[in-house]
N, C-alpha and C positions, 0 to 999 in steps of 0.2 A: 593424421594423414588424410588427404582428400579422397572422396568416395570413388573418383575416377581412377586414381592409382590403385586402389584396392580391386576394382573391377579388372584392370589391366593384368594384375598379378594372377587373379583368379582365371583370367582368359575368358570371362563370361560376365554378363550383367549380374549385379547382386540380386535384383528382383526378377525372378523368372516369370514366365507367362502363366504357368500353372504350377505353383509351389506344392510340394507334398505336405502332408499333415504335420510332419516333424519339422519342416522348414517354415511353417507359418509364424510361429512365435518370433523366429529370428528375423523373418521378413518385416514383421510389424515393428520390431524394435529398431531395425535399420531405417525404416521409413520415418519413425518418430525422430531419430537422429537427424535425418535430412530436413525435416521441418524445423527442428531446433536451430539447425545451422542457418537456414534461410532466415529465420526470425532474428538470430544474432546479427547477421550481416545487415539486416534492414532496420535494426533498432536505432533509435535517435542518437544514442551515445556513439555508436559505430559510425553513423553518417557524419556527425559532427567531427569526429576525429579524422575520418577519411578526407573531409574537406579542408583540414588543416586550420581549424579555427583557434586552436591552442597556440600559445606563443612558443612552444617548444619546437625543436627541429623536426623535420619530416622523418628523418631516420629513426629518431627516438619514438616517435608516434607509431611508426611502422613496427618496431620491435615490440612495443606494448600491445599492438593489435594481434601480433603473432602469438604473444603469451596469453592475452585475454580470451580469445575465442576458444582455445582448447579447454581452458579453465571453466568458462561458462558452459561449454558443451557438456562437461562432466557434471556440473551442478544441475543443468537441465535434466540429464539422465537420472541423476540420484532423486531429483524431485518427482519424476514420473508423471502420472496423469493428474496429480493434484496441481501441478504447476500449470498445466493446460487449462484446467478449470479456473484457477485464479486468474491467469492471464486474460482469458476470454471475457471473464466477468468484469475485470477492471477496463478492458478496452470498451466494452459495451457501456458501462457507466460513464466513462470519460467522454465518449461521443455524445451520449445523452445529455450530459451536462453542458457540453459545448454547443449543441444546437438548441437547447432549452435553458438559456441562462437564468430565467426566472426561477428555476428549480434549484439553482446552485446555492449552497450555503454562503452567507456573506463573509467577508474577511474577518470580521470581529469574532465570528463563531469559530472559525479555524484557529484563530490566536488563542482563544479561551481553551480549546481543546488541547493544544500544545502545552499551555500552562499547566493544565490539570493532569494530563496523561503522559507527556513526554517532553519535558522542557529542554532536553538535549537532542531534540529531533534533528537539528541541522548538523550534528556532530558525528553521529554513529552511522554504521553501514546497514542498518536495518534491525540490529539488536544492540541493546545497551549493556556493556559488560558491567558497568558500575551499578546499575540498577539490579542486575542478576545477582551479583556478589552481595549487594545489600539485602536482597530478599533471602538469600541462603543464610547469611549470618543472623538475621532477625528470627529466622525459623529455627535455627539451631541454638542460638543463645537465649532467646527470649520466648520461644515457643509460640511466636505470633506469625500468622500467615500474611504475606504482603506480596503484591503484584510487582513484577519487573518488566512487563511486556511494553514494547514500543507501539506506536500507532500502526506501524506496518504489520506487526505480529497480531494486533487486534483486528486489523483488516482481513488478514489471512484466516484468522479464527472464524470470523463472521462469515466469510465466503464458503469456507470448507465445512463449517458446522461441526468441527471436531473440538471437543472440550475435555476429553479424557485426561486425567492427571498421570501421565506416563513420561518417562524420559524420552522415549522414542518419538512420541508425538511432539514433544517440545523441540527436539532437534529438527524434526521435519519442518516445524513452524519457523524456526530460525532460518533454515536453508531457503524456504519460500519467501521470507521477508527480505533476505539479501537479494534474491532475484527481482523481487518487486522494486527494491530501491535502485537496483542497477538499470533496469529497463525503463522505469517510469519516473524516476527522480523523486525529489523531496516535496516540491511545492504542490503537487496534485493530491498527494496521499491524505492529508487532513480533510479535504473537501469530500473525497471518495468515501472515507469512513464515516463522516457525518451523514452522507446521503444514504447509507445503507445500514447504519447502526440501529440497535434496538433500544427503545426508550421506555417501553412498557406496554400495557394493554392497549391494543389497537393503535400502536405507534411503532410500526415496523418501517423505519426509514424517516428521513428528515421531513418529507412532505406530509406524511400521516401525523407525525408528531406536531408540526405546525398547525395542522387542521384541528387536532383535538385540543391543543392548548390555546387555540385562537390567536396564533401569531402570524405576522405577515413576513414571509421569508426574506424578501429584499430589504426590509426595513427593521430587521432585528436590532434591538438596543443591546448594550452590554449586559444589563440585568437579565433580559430575555435569553440571550445567549448562554449566560451562565446557568440559568434555570434549565435550559434544554440540555447542555452538556452534563449537568449534574445527574440527569436521568440515565446516562450511560453507565454510571457506576451504581446508581440506585433506581432501577426501572420502576416505574409507577404502576402498581396493579390496578385492576378495575375499580376496586374500593380501597383507596389509600388510608391506612391507619395513621394514627397520630405520630407514631414513631418514625414511619417512612416519610411523612411530610416534613417532620423535623430534620431528618437526615438530608433530604433534598434541599431544604432551606440553608442548613449549615454549609453544605457543599457549595451551594450557590455563592454565599458570602466568601467562602474560602477562594473560590475561583476568581472572583472579582478582585480580591486582594492580590492574588498572584499576577493577574493581568496588569494591574497598575505597576507592579514591580518589574515584570518582564518587558513592558513597553518601553521602559527607559534604558535597559541594558542590551538591547539589540538581539533578543531572543527570536524575534519574528522577521529578521532581516531577509531570511532566504524566501519569504513569502512575498516580498515587496518587488516592484518592478512596474514597467509600463503596462497599461491595461488596454483591452479591446472592448469597447462598449461597457466599461466597468468590470469586466471579468478579469481575474488573475491570469497572467500569461499561461499557466499550466492548463487552463480550461479552454484555450483556443482550439478550434476544431482542426482535425488533420487536413481538411480541405476547406477552402474559403467558402464562407456562407454567402449565398446570393443576396444582393441588396434589393432585388426586385420583389 
C-alpha cells in the first residue's frame, strides 16, 4: 500500500514534527522503507522495464512490476542495515572503477574467477542450490568441508566482514546476495569482488596485490590472473612456507585448465559485449565522463 494512502487513513502524516520516544523506532523504520521504495523505483532493472525494452507486452510488464516491488520491499526490510552497507559500498566501488579504468581488473581475471569460484555464475539468482546441496552431502557423507558460496555471497561476506558459521548468518548472506544480483546485475560482480578481495599480507584489494606481486593490472596475462585468483583461496602470508607456495601453484594450474575449458563452452558469455574504452559495459559510469 502506498505511504500516501496510509497517511490518509491515519488522517495525519506518518512522520510527525516531534515524535515521542516510543514512536522514534517506528518512524525510523518507516523512513527506511521510504528510502528502499525510492531505490527500487530508480533501480536499473525497474527503469529498463518501465521503458519497455523487453519484448513482452506492456500489460505483462506492468503486472510484474506490481508484483516485484512489494517482494523487493520485503527483502529490503528483512536485510536491514546490512543491505544499506553492502549497497553503498558496491555503488562506491562501481563509480570508482568507472572513473578510474586503470584500476579495473581485466576481463581475463574476471573469467578466471568465475571458473574457479562460480562457474554457474550466469545461471543462478545469487546463490547456487546445486553447490549448496553438494557441500551439504559431502559434509554429511564424507565428513569433508567444502564451500558452496557464489561470487555474490563472497562479495557480501567481504563487505560485511561476517564469517561466523551459523545458519542465521548464512541465510542473511543469501538474502543479501539475491538483492545484489537484482539491483546490480551479473556482469559487474566479478570485477567488484576482485577489486576488494583479500589476497594475503599487505594485499587488501586488487591494486595492492598487483603492487606486491609486481603485476601490471591492465596487462595481466592468463598465468598472472590465475596466480592472483589462486590467492583468494590460499592467501599468501608475509613469509610463505613451502606448503602454501605449492598450494598456490597447484591452484594456478587448475584455474588455467578450467579457463581453457570454459572459454569454449560459453561460460563467460554474460561478460561479453560492446566496450567503452576497453571497459566491460558494467563498468561504464552512471554519468558520462568528460572528454576534456
